N, C-alpha and C positions, 0 to 999 in steps of 0.2 A: 440538198448543200454539196456543194463539192470541196474535196479535199484539201484544197490552199484556204477555200474560206475558215473551213474547221480548223486547221491548223491557224489562223491569224485571230479566229475567236480566244483561242488559247495562248496567243502571243496579247491579247490583252487582257485578260486575265491576269497574268505574269505584271505588266506593266500597269495597271491598276492598284494590284498591290503592293507594289515597291512605292508609286506616288501615295497613296496612302500611309503607307509606312512613314516615310519621310514627313509628313505632313501629321501625321498623330507627334512623333517627335518634335518638329518645329512649335507643335501646340503646347508642351511639356505633358501631353496624355499617357505618354508612357515614359522611362526612365532610357530607355536604348533601341535604336534600331531595331534590333535582334528581338526586343521582347515583342514590338508592336509588328512585324514578319508574323511570331509565334498567334499572336492573336489573330490573324487577317487569317494564316493556315487553316484554323480552327474553323473559321468560318466555310472555308471554299471544303473543305473537309467533311465537314458537318453536310453540304448543299449533295457531295457527292454522295454520302452514305446513307442520307435518310430517305425512305420510299414518299415517292410522292404522287397524291390523288391524281395527278393530270397523267402519269405513267402507268396507272391501273396499278398501283401497289410497289411498281418495283423502281430500284434507286438510280439516280440517274449512271453510278457505275455500271449496274448491270448492263443496261441499255447499250452501253460502250462495247464494253470486253463482249456481249454475246456478237454484235456487228461485226467485230476483230473477230471472233471464232467463224464466222459465217452463221451463227444459230439466230433463229428468230427469238420474237418476245412468246410464250406462252399464252396462253387463255384461262385463267382460270376460272373454275364456275361462276364464281362469283362475279369475275367480269363481265365471261360470259352473258350474263343475265343482265346487265347493263349495255353492250353490245346489241342485244339480238332484240326485236321491233316485239312487242307483246302482242301486236294487232296483225303478226306473219305466222299463222297457223306453219306453214312450209318451213320456216326458221325455227319454230318452236319444236317443230317433231325433228329435225334434224339435229338440234342442239341435246333432245333429251336422248337418241340413237346414239350421238356421240360421244355422249356423257356417262353411257350406260357403256360402251365396248371401252373406253377409256376405263373405267373403274373394276372392269372385268379383267381386263392387260394388266392392270397393276395395282391392284387389290391387297397382295403380298408385299408390297412397299408400305402401305399405310398412307397412300397420295397421292394421288392423282392430277393431272389437268385436261380438259379439251383441248383434244387433237388439232386445233387452229392456230394463228398464231396473228397479233397485230403488229402496225409499223409505225415509229413515231415520227410523223410528217407534220408540225405546225403551218399555219397557214402563211406566217409571214416572218424573214427570218429578222435579225437584230441590223442589220446595214438598210431591211424596210423603212426600218423606224426613224435610223439617223440620216440616212438619205435620200427623203422620197422623192425627188429630181431625179437623183441616179436608177433609182426602185423604177419610176416610168418609162424613163429611157430605154433602160432593158426590157420591158415587157412592150414597149412600141417595138422595137427592133424584132422580136420576137416575133408581133405581128404582120408586119412588114416580110418577115419572111413565109409565112400561109398566107398572104395576102391574095397570092397570084394564084394557089392554087383553089381558093375560097370563087375569084372571081372566072376561074373557067369553070366551075360548079355552077354558078349563076344562071337561069333561064335565060335564052337567049328573047330579045323581042320579036323575031321572025321565026321562032319556034311556031310550027301547025297548033291549030285546037281542032279537038275531036268535036264532032259535031252530031250524034248518031241520029239516023231517022225514025220515026216512028215507029213503032213495032205492037204485032195484034199481042192480046190478050192472053197471057202466057200461064193459065188458071190450068189447073189441071186434076182429073179427078182422083178418088183416091185410089183406083183399081191404076190407072195411067201411069201415078207417081211410084206405086210399086213395082210396075211391068219396068218403068224407066230404072231403076235402083238396081234391080235382077238379071236386067236384059246382057249386060257384061259377063256376068261370072258364071252365063248358063254352060261356058264350052272350057272350062278351066276342071280338069280333071284333077289335077292337085290340090285347088281350092274345095272342090267336092270332097276328097277324101279328109283331108282338116275337118272340114264344116262337120262334116258325118260325124267324126270323134267327139266333139264340141259341145253341138248344139243341145244335150242332153246336160251339159255344166254352166254353158251362157244363159242367166235369165233378162228378159227385155222390160223394163220398165215401161209399160204401154198406158199406164194411166196415172194420176195421181189425185189423192185426195186429202182431207184433213186428217189420216191416220196415218200418211207415209206413201211411197210409192206402190202400186198393186205390177206384179211380174209373173210373166210367163217365159216359157221356153221359148229360145227359136226357131223357125224351122229352114230347111236346109237351104234356099234358096238366100234365107237370109244371112244365115254364117256365112255362105259364100259369098256374097255382096261384103258383110262386116270385112274378112278377108280382105278381100282384096281391095276395100279401101284403104284398110290399116296399111297395107304393102305398098299401095301408093303413095301415103304419108313418109313411108321411109320404117318403119316397122318390121323389126329380124322375125319374122313369122315361126320358125321354124323355135328359137330361143321363148317368144310369147306362149306356145303351142304348149314350150316344154313344160314351162312354169305350173299354166294351165294345170296339165295335167300330175303333174309335181301335187296341186293343192290336195291337201287331204280329206278336206270338207266337202258336202254335198253339189254345191253351184258355187257361181262365181256371180255377182250383182254386174252389168254393165256398165254402170252408173258409176262402181268402184274405179271402174279402167279407166275412166273418160274424165272423172276428176281426183285420181290416188290420193292429191296431197290434203284436201278437204276430210277425208274419211282416215287419213292415216295421223291428221289432227287429234279428231275426235277419238279414234280408240286410243291415243297415247295418253287427253284428256283422262277417260274415263278407268286407264289401267293407277293412271295417278290418285283420282281423284273416290272414286267408286266402289272397286274391287275388294274386298276382303284379301290381308296378305299372307291371312292361312288358306284360302280356297287356291291349292295349286295347281287347281285341275282348269280351272277358270283362267287361272294369270297365265297358263300355259298356251291356252287357246286365245287370248287375245295378245300375247306376243306373235305365236302366229302368225294372226290377223297382221299385226303389226307391222311383221317383218315382207310379208309378200305384198302387203300396199308400199311400201317401200323399194321392192323391188320394181314394182309396176312403173313407181316415179322415173327408174332407170331404164326403164325397157318402152313406155309412150313418149317420145319427144312432143314436148309443146304444141305441134301444129295438129300432130297425130289428136291428141286430146282434142283440138279445137275441133278438128273434123267429125271424131266421134259423137260431142254433143251436138253439132247440129244434125247427124246423121238420126240419131238418138230423138230428136225432138221431132224431124220430118218424119219417122218412121211412127210416134204416136199421133202425130196430128195427122197420118193417113189411117191409124186403127181408130180413132176420135171419131174421125170424120163415117167410116163404114158401122162403125155403130151407132151413131145418128141416121143413116141411109139405113139402117135395119130397121130402128126405132118407128122411125117416119114409115115405113112399109107396111110394118106391123100392124101400126093403126089404121092405114085405109084399107088392109085386109081385115080387122074389127068393124068399121063403118059399114063395109060392104055385108058382113055378117050380120051386125045388126039391122041393116037396111031388108037381110032377106034376097039380095043381089045374088051375094056370095057364100048364102049358107052353102055351096056344095063342097068348096074350099075345103071344110071342117071335118 
């Protein structure tokens, strides 16, 4: 809404007030024009001063004065629960984090609000309701302004098509896969030094069963390949390594790094629903895990998380294939031993 439109709406309110006051006097509903104006002023003032549900508990006068003072509309905890999607663990985690931080900062004042803001922006204005033809013409003009850009971005019928020829089977063995993962990292001394300090801290989920993931520590070449891939995806390795080294507990699971929001959500839920408030040490431990996961959300960009999820799946698949080959080979050796042909092997 423009400043002129807002000013004209104010003039409209005063116009309606005057017209209604005159009609009330003409209908002999009131004794004088002044009395009619006072009654209408009460209605207008009530609208300005009373909180409204559509304004999340704020009164119209509050919204107007905040905007003129260049202030935002604060989001209270009650309003935040309305605005945040219950099915979004990231949003819920950020909400809990923001509420806790705000509560600590303003506890001495006896009240607090979440450090977010909302903006009142209705889908339609008053003029749209009373002049639909003008509204249609206005948005048509908007479309004409952007249409040349849309046309320039359209695909030309002369755009060439890519028809790749057939390729040979790209399936690789588990050993070849691991070699391809590792070969680029073998020459980087910096990555080797970083990986050497981290392989005893990083746990790789190499297998999943009904009880959850099974972990093992990374090997040196795997750690180098991991750091090389994260750096190519834009991760600041110095910051990443510094936070891993600052972590006071024994290890860091790589599936945490690949999906920190999911683990942040479950950690926060556990703090809210399962922990005994009297168990201070456990509460501190969970709070540290929550803070560490929140930092991972900031350190690892979304594209790096997608890359890492694929890397972990590929590594787990390679490990599974190697295990199956070893089991098959052990079975063949067992058969040789039973037949007597391979007894010398045992």
